[in-house]
ZAMARSE-82950 format. One line per 10 residues: number of its first residue (from 1); their letters; for each residue x, y, z of C-alpha. Coordinates in nm, 2 decimals. Layout:
// residues N
NUM) a) X Y Z | ... .
// end
This chain:
// residues 226
1) mnkipnhigi) -2.17 -1.05 -0.43 | -2.09 -1.41 -0.21 | -1.69 -1.40 -0.24 | -1.58 -1.11 -0.03 | -1.14 -1.03 -0.04 | -1.02 -1.03 0.32 | -0.76 -0.80 0.18 | -0.73 -0.64 -0.11 | -0.36 -0.44 -0.27 | -0.33 -0.18 -0.48 .
11) ipdgnrryae) -0.06 -0.05 -0.71 | -0.16 0.30 -0.80 | 0.04 0.35 -1.09 | 0.03 0.65 -1.32 | 0.02 0.94 -1.14 | 0.29 1.12 -1.34 | 0.17 1.03 -1.65 | -0.19 1.15 -1.57 | -0.05 1.47 -1.44 | 0.11 1.55 -1.79 .
21) regislknsy) -0.16 1.41 -1.97 | -0.41 1.64 -1.80 | -0.16 1.94 -1.80 | -0.20 1.96 -1.42 | 0.07 1.99 -1.19 | 0.23 1.68 -1.01 | 0.11 1.78 -0.68 | -0.25 1.81 -0.78 | -0.20 1.45 -0.96 | -0.12 1.24 -0.64 .
31) ihgaeialqi) -0.37 1.47 -0.43 | -0.62 1.34 -0.70 | -0.49 1.05 -0.71 | -0.52 0.97 -0.30 | -0.86 1.09 -0.32 | -0.95 0.79 -0.53 | -0.77 0.59 -0.30 | -1.00 0.74 0.01 | -1.30 0.65 -0.25 | -1.18 0.30 -0.30 .
41) sdiaknigvk) -1.13 0.23 0.10 | -1.48 0.35 0.18 | -1.65 0.12 -0.14 | -1.41 -0.17 0.02 | -1.50 -0.09 0.37 | -1.87 -0.13 0.29 | -1.90 -0.40 0.11 | -1.71 -0.62 0.37 | -1.34 -0.58 0.31 | -1.09 -0.60 0.60 .
51) hvsffgtsse) -0.80 -0.46 0.48 | -0.66 -0.34 0.16 | -0.34 -0.18 0.15 | -0.18 0.07 -0.11 | 0.18 0.06 -0.21 | 0.25 0.48 -0.16 | 0.57 0.46 -0.25 | 0.91 0.24 -0.28 | 1.23 0.28 -0.12 | 1.35 0.30 -0.46 .
61) nvlcrpkrem) 1.15 0.57 -0.59 | 1.27 0.85 -0.27 | 1.61 0.73 -0.39 | 1.61 0.76 -0.72 | 1.34 0.98 -0.81 | 1.41 1.37 -0.89 | 1.36 1.60 -0.54 | 1.05 1.79 -0.75 | 0.84 1.47 -0.74 | 0.89 1.37 -0.47 .
71) aalrqgvlff) 0.82 1.65 -0.29 | 0.50 1.63 -0.49 | 0.45 1.26 -0.36 | 0.52 1.32 0.00 | 0.19 1.56 0.00 | -0.03 1.32 -0.18 | 0.09 1.07 0.12 | 0.08 1.30 0.42 | -0.29 1.38 0.22 | -0.42 1.06 0.23 .
81) cntalslghs) -0.30 0.96 0.53 | -0.40 1.24 0.76 | -0.77 1.22 0.58 | -0.77 0.86 0.64 | -0.71 0.89 1.00 | -1.00 1.22 0.99 | -1.22 0.96 0.87 | -1.19 0.74 1.18 | -1.00 0.44 0.97 | -0.73 0.21 1.10 .
91) lhlvgdieai) -0.40 0.32 0.93 | -0.12 0.10 0.95 | 0.19 0.26 0.79 | 0.50 0.02 0.68 | 0.83 0.11 0.52 | 1.09 0.35 0.67 | 0.88 0.62 0.77 | 1.11 0.83 0.90 | 1.31 0.84 0.61 | 1.14 1.03 0.37 .
101) gqtpkeknef) 1.01 1.35 0.49 | 1.28 1.61 0.40 | 1.13 1.97 0.58 | 1.15 1.94 0.92 | 0.77 2.01 0.95 | 0.73 1.67 0.71 | 0.95 1.49 0.91 | 0.75 1.58 1.22 | 0.41 1.49 1.00 | 0.54 1.18 0.94 .
111) lklkrmsrse) 0.66 1.09 1.25 | 0.34 1.21 1.38 | 0.18 0.93 1.13 | 0.44 0.67 1.30 | 0.29 0.71 1.65 | -0.05 0.69 1.53 | -0.04 0.38 1.31 | -0.20 0.08 1.42 | -0.30 -0.26 1.30 | -0.58 -0.37 1.43 .
121) gnfvihadvn) -0.96 -0.26 1.39 | -1.25 -0.36 1.18 | -1.13 -0.20 0.88 | -0.68 -0.13 0.85 | -0.59 0.06 0.57 | -0.19 -0.02 0.52 | 0.01 0.27 0.36 | 0.37 0.12 0.22 | 0.55 0.44 0.23 | 0.94 0.41 0.17 .
131) ysgeirnelg) 0.84 0.07 0.11 | 1.13 -0.20 0.00 | 1.01 -0.57 -0.05 | 1.39 -0.67 -0.11 | 1.48 -0.95 0.10 | 1.76 -0.74 0.27 | 1.48 -0.50 0.36 | 1.19 -0.74 0.45 | 1.41 -0.97 0.63 | 1.66 -0.76 0.82 .
141) plfkaivkhg) 1.39 -0.70 1.11 | 1.40 -1.09 1.14 | 1.76 -1.16 1.19 | 1.80 -0.88 1.45 | 1.54 -1.04 1.61 | 1.72 -1.38 1.60 | 1.97 -1.25 1.77 | 1.81 -1.08 2.01 | 1.55 -1.34 2.12 | 1.67 -1.62 1.98 .
151) lrkvrarpee) 1.62 -1.87 1.72 | 1.34 -2.09 1.85 | 1.15 -1.75 1.92 | 1.15 -1.63 1.59 | 1.13 -1.95 1.42 | 0.78 -2.01 1.61 | 0.60 -1.68 1.46 | 0.85 -1.57 1.18 | 0.59 -1.34 1.01 | 0.60 -1.14 1.35 .
161) fissadvppi) 0.94 -1.00 1.30 | 0.97 -0.96 0.92 | 0.94 -0.57 0.78 | 0.59 -0.59 0.70 | 0.47 -0.75 1.03 | 0.13 -0.74 1.09 | 0.01 -0.71 0.74 | -0.23 -1.00 0.64 | -0.19 -1.24 0.32 | -0.35 -1.04 0.05 .
171) dltirvggkq) -0.66 -1.27 -0.16 | -0.64 -0.98 -0.44 | -0.39 -0.76 -0.58 | -0.48 -0.46 -0.90 | -0.24 -0.26 -1.07 | -0.34 -0.02 -1.30 | -0.11 0.18 -1.54 | -0.01 -0.11 -1.80 | 0.26 -0.29 -1.60 | 0.20 -0.63 -1.54 .
181) rlsgflpfqn) 0.45 -0.67 -1.21 | 0.43 -0.68 -0.89 | 0.75 -0.41 -0.85 | 0.84 -0.57 -0.49 | 0.48 -0.47 -0.32 | 0.46 -0.69 -0.01 | 0.62 -1.04 -0.16 | 0.55 -1.26 0.15 | 0.12 -1.14 0.15 | 0.10 -1.17 -0.20 .
191) iyaelyfree) 0.22 -1.56 -0.25 | -0.14 -1.67 -0.28 | -0.27 -1.35 -0.40 | -0.49 -1.34 -0.75 | -0.33 -1.05 -0.97 | -0.54 -0.83 -1.16 | -0.44 -0.58 -1.41 | -0.56 -0.27 -1.56 | -0.40 -0.04 -1.84 | -0.59 0.27 -1.73 .
201) lwgdfnegmf) -0.43 0.53 -1.53 | -0.44 0.54 -1.14 | -0.61 0.94 -1.19 | -0.85 0.74 -1.41 | -1.00 0.43 -1.17 | -1.33 0.50 -1.07 | -1.62 0.24 -0.86 | -1.68 0.08 -1.22 | -1.38 -0.04 -1.24 | -1.32 -0.14 -0.86 .
211) realdwyvkq) -1.62 -0.38 -0.92 | -1.50 -0.53 -1.23 | -1.18 -0.65 -1.02 | -1.43 -0.75 -0.72 | -1.61 -0.95 -0.98 | -1.32 -1.11 -1.17 | -1.19 -1.22 -0.86 | -1.56 -1.43 -0.78 | -1.47 -1.63 -1.07 | -1.12 -1.73 -0.96 .
221) drnkga) -1.09 -2.09 -0.84 | -0.92 -1.95 -0.52 | -0.67 -2.27 -0.41 | -0.32 -2.29 -0.26 | -0.18 -2.52 -0.55 | -0.01 -2.36 -0.85 .
// end
């Protein structure tokens, strides 16, 4: 393949439906999904992709989902992040990390992950955790920066002051689970991304499907027009 995307975004939808279909616990479903995400990350790295972003959980999920579901989701996120670090990947956390942990142990784990977060490296995994792409959340830090640093400095490089700063533009976004929308996933980075949708649940996603998405991407006419 001669047209490798620099940055791939992934919305791994369908973990709850997968748990119900397979008759397994939500925690096991999210751990299984995390394992798939790690496998896809390894494949992406090996073919020359430099950045992969995963929509781990949105702020809306954190506010609206039942506590039982969020407990399982947090375990999946922690498993994914800790394993990614143990494999030597650069892990960049995006979102209000402190607000997602409920137990003291979880809060400490998420704070530790935030301290280890870095957006530089030969291959970077960006994990959106308790993230919201809504205007007030993405631009809140930018408005604060204008007050602190002045308009001239912020206007020169506004991308450095938004909530998702240090996340580069996305070339290809893959969403599974049947829905054809971004659901607030990194709107500034997705402005010129190619959007690829599949019906399969995330728990069924595999290397073959990933390579089909890459083959589809190669055939797209990449430009920044309509």
